[in-house]
N, C-alpha and C positions, 0 to 999 in steps of 0.2 A: 475745191480745196478743202472746205470744211467737211464735206462728205467723206473725203479720203482720210482726214485726221480722225473723224468719228469711227471709221472702220478700223483704223489702227488701234484706237482705244478699246473697242469692243474685242478685237483679236487678242490684245494684251490681257484683258480681263478674263477672257475664256481660257487663255493659257495659264493664268494664275489659279483659276478655279480647278483646272485639270491637275496642276501640280499639287495643290492642297488635297484633292481627293486621292491622288496616288500616294501621298505621304501618309494620309490617314489610313488608307488600306494597308500600307506596309506596316504601320505601327500596330494595326489591329491583327494582322497576320502574325507579327512577332510576339504579341502578348497572348495569342490563342493558337498555339502550335497544333499541328495535325493530331486529332484525337487518337488514342490507342484503340485497337480493334480486337475483339474476342469473338471467334466463330465457334459455335457449339456443334456437336455432332448431330444434333437434331435439326440443324439448318438455321437456327436463330443466330443473328449477328448483333453484337452489342458494341456501341461506340462510347468511349469515355476515357477513363484513366485507370491504369493498373495501379493498385494500391500495394499489394504484397502477395507472397505465397508462403504458407507455413503448413507443415505436416500434411502435404499433399493436397491442400485446398487453396485455390486461387481466389483472392479478393479483388473484385473489379468494381469501380464506381461509375455509375451513369447518372446524368442529371435527373432522369425521370424515376429510376428504380432505387437510387441510392447505392449502398454497398451490396453487391451480389457475390455469394460464395459458391464456387464451382469446383468440384473435384477434378484432378487431372484427367481421369478417365472420360469425362464429358467434353474435354477440350479438343477441338479439331485444329484450330490455329489461334495463336496469340501473337500480336504485334505491338510492341511498346517503343515509342520514339524517345522517351527520356532515358537517362542513364540509370541502370539497375545493377546491383551486385548479387551474385549467386553464391550462397554459402552451403557447403556440405555439412553433414551432421557432426563431423569431428572438428568443425571450425568454431564451436561455441566458445572455446578458449582463445579466440582470436585476439591478438594484441596489435598495437599500432605498427610495429615493425614488420608484421606479416600482411598488413592490409593492402600494401602495394601489389601483392601477388594475386589479388582477387580479380577474376574477370568482371569488368565493369563497363557498361555501355548499353546502347539500345539492344533489344533482344527480340528474337522470334522463337516461338515454341510450338510444339505439338503435344499430344498426350504422351509421347515417348521421349522427346529430347528437348533441350533448351540450348539455343545458340546465341552467344553474346557477340555483338559486332564492335570493332572489326573482328572477324572470326579467326583469331590467332591461335585458338585452341580447338580441340575436337569438341563436338556437341556433347553436352552434359545430359546423361539420362535423367528423366524427371524423378525417378526413384532416389537419385543421389542429390537432387536439388532440395535440401531440407528447408532452406529459406531463400526467398527472393525479396530484396528490400531496395528502396531507392538510394541513390548515392547521398542525397541530403540527409536521410535518416541514418545511414551508416556513419557519415561524418559526425553528426550530432552525438550519437551514442558512443562513438569510439574516441573522438578527439576532444569533446567538450563535456562539461558537467553542469547540471542544473544549478540555478541560483538558489539561495537559501530558502526561498518560499516556493520553489517549484519541485514537482515530482513526488509530493507527499500523498499518500493514500491511507485511508483508515475510516473511522466512524466515530460519531458522537451520540451518546444516549442520555436521555433524561426521563425521570419518573417522579411521581409525587403521590402522597396519600394524605387526606385531611379527614378527621373525625371530630364531630362536636356532639357530645352526649354527656353522660355523667362525668366522664373524663374527656378532656380535650387532648387531641393527639394530631401531630403532623409529622410527616417524614418526607424528605427530599433526597433523591439520589441521582448521580450522574457519572458518566465516564467519558473519557476521550482517549482514543488510541490512534497513533500515527506511525507510519513506517515509510522510509524512502530507500529504495534499492537502486544502486548504480552499477551497470547500466539499467535503464528502466524497462528494458525489453527482455523477452524470454529467450531470444536467439543468441544471446551472449551470456557468458558466465558472469556471475556477480563479482564485482570488485570490492564493494563495500556496502554496508547496510546500517542505517540509523533508525532507531525506534524510540518512542516516548509514550508512556501510558500514565493516565491519571484515573483514579476511581475514588468516589467519596459518597458517604451516606451520613445524613444528620437527621435526628429526630428528637422529639420531646413529647412526653406524656405528663399532663398536669391534672392533678386532683384538687379542685378548688376547696377552700376552707368551708367547713360546715359545722353546725351545732349537733352534737351527738347526745346520747343519754347521759354522758358524764361531763358535758360541757363542750367548749369550742375545740374542734380538731383543726390543726393548722394545715394549710395547703402543702401538698407534696408534689415535687417535680422530679421526674426521672428523664435522663437524656442519653442518647447514643451519639457517638461521633467517631467515624471510621474514615481515615484518609490514607491513600496510598499513591505514591509517585515514583516512577522509575524511568531511567533512560539508559540506552546501550548503544555502543558503536562497535561494529564488526568490520574487520579488515581481512578479506580472504587471501590466503597465500596458495590455495589450490581450489578446484571446483567444489570440494566438500569440506575442507578444513579452514578455520579462521581463528584469528586472535580477537579478543574482545576486551573492552573496558566498560564497566557499568557502575551505576549508583542507584540507590533506592532509599526512600524515606517512608516511614510508617508511623501513624498516630492512631491509637485505639483507646478511647475513653473507657470502654467496657472491660478492657484488659489492664487498666491502670497504666497504659503505656503512653507517656507523653511524646516521645520521639525516639525512633530507632533509625540510625543512619548507617548506610553501608557504602563503602567505596572499594571496588575490587577490579582485578584484571585476571584473565585466564584464557582458555582455549575452548573451541566448540567444534562440533562435527554435525554436518547435515546428513542424517541417516537416511531420510526419505525425501526425494524431491521429484515430483511429477507435476503435471498441469493441474491436478485436483487436490493434492495433499503435500504437506511438508512437515518433517519432524526434525528438530534440532536438539542435541544433547550438549550441555555446557557445564564447565566446572571452573571456579575462580578461587583465587587466594585473596583475602580481603581484610580490611579494618572495619570494625563494627562498634558503634557506640549506642548504649541504651540509657535512657533517662525516664523515670517514672513520675507519675502525678503525685502520689502519696507514698509514704514509707521513708525510712532513713536514707540519708544521702549515700550511705555505703552500698545501697541497692543499685545505684547507678554504676555502670561499669563500662570499661573499654575492653573489647574482645578482638582476638585474632582468630579468624576462622575461614570458612569457605561457603560457597553456594553451589550446590549440585542441583541442576534443574533440567527440565524437559519441556519443550514447547511443541505443540502439535496444532496443525490447521487442516481442515477438510472443507473443500468447496464443492457443493452440489448445486443443482439448478434451483432448488427451492429453499436451501438454507446454507449457512456457513457456520461451522463449528470451530471454536478455538479453545484450547486447553493449555494451562500452564501449571506446573507443579514444581515445588522447590523445597529442598531440605537444607537448613542452614545450621551446621554445627559450629561450635567454638572450640579451639584447641587449648586455650588457656583456662577454660572453665567448662568442663564436660557437661554440666547441668544446664548451661545457658544456650540450649539449642532451640530452634523454632522451625516451623514448616508452614507452607502456604499452598493453596490450590485455588485456581479460578477457572470457571467453565462458562462459556457464553455460546448461545445458539441464536443467530440472527436470521430473520426471515424477510426477504425483500418483498415489498408490496407494490409501491407505485413510484416510478422514477428513482430518486435517491432515498426515498423514505422506506422505512421498514419497522419491524417489531422484533424485540429481542428479550430473551429470558437468560438469567445467569445466576451463578452462585459464587460466593467467595468464602473460603474457609481458612482460618489462620489459627495456629497453635503456638503458644508462648509458654515454654516450660518453667521459667523462673520469675514470675511476677512476685513482687514483695507482698507480705501479708497486709491485708487491708480489711476494713469493715464498710459495707458488707463484703464477705469474702470474694476475691476475684477468681472467676473461672478462667482456666487456661485456654479454653477453646472458644472461638468466636465464629459464628456462622451467619451469613446473610443471603437472602434470596431477593433478587431484583428483577423487575420487568419494566419496560418502557419503550418509548418511541426512539428510533434510531435514524440518523442521517448519515448516509455514506459520503465520505469526502474523497473526491477524485480530482487531484491536481494535475493540470496539463503540463506537458514538457515537449 
């Protein structure tokens, strides 16, 4: 009897272990679906995950090789088990109400055609499949927006100079540029764009007191202080045209400018937009206030004017060039105009670190009389280390 009970216990334990193993295997199978397959025309077969396709190049991820980029011409077969959406070139202006018409599902492809399952539509020629993206990515970019701290890209730059000799001198400079474009991907047209920029330079030259032929000569100190801050919000009402609101603040000790404030709104046009370069032309109607460090209070003024500007960016493998130029006239005082230009060339070196050189040129036509006389033009050249900011979304 005891032997029979022992056998029953052992059988029950074996059954429990078998059920637990089956459950674990089912969970493991559910969390690790069948991998996607990419068969190349040279006979190689890759197992992993389809990431996306853009501009005729398939990106496929494998655990051993990472992301592999393959042109359609080299693909013999592609099988993806997850849901993917196929977008044609004219679908960059896709909106939520049109998204339901997209073919979405697992797909099979060759170098010539893409078939989305269930195959309710005719196969799509690969030359017409401008973008292939996962359903989760499409939903994120089309139906949601990043949080306040997500999706920002830009750079931070810092530089310094220190001299200790007959004169003591130090100069520090830095800049920060951030931009967020929504959607954050290139295969959808921009809905809105937010940017913020800061640039500052501060320096001091000190000539210590000394005893000269005629007696004690007092110490002399000269300083420079240049600060610039601006922010802009763009709302696109077509792929090329947008409305904008912007503000800017400038301080320049060398030009006797305590603070110049600008608040304006206007329109913009994206004249050039490719993967490597972009050019925007903008015009605003604005309120401007100028206050100066020295001079009569009457020199401080409230202005109604405009900012006419152009922004250009060129991306190359070894450098990125950005240029900004602006002319700022005033309608109620034709002499109170100003102009600005900023140029930066950044060279990537290692990971997110790089090196940059830049210039900033500003012209103020109406500074009040002062001693020593104030020059209307201010030019600065900067160089320093740069850190690329890449926020995930």
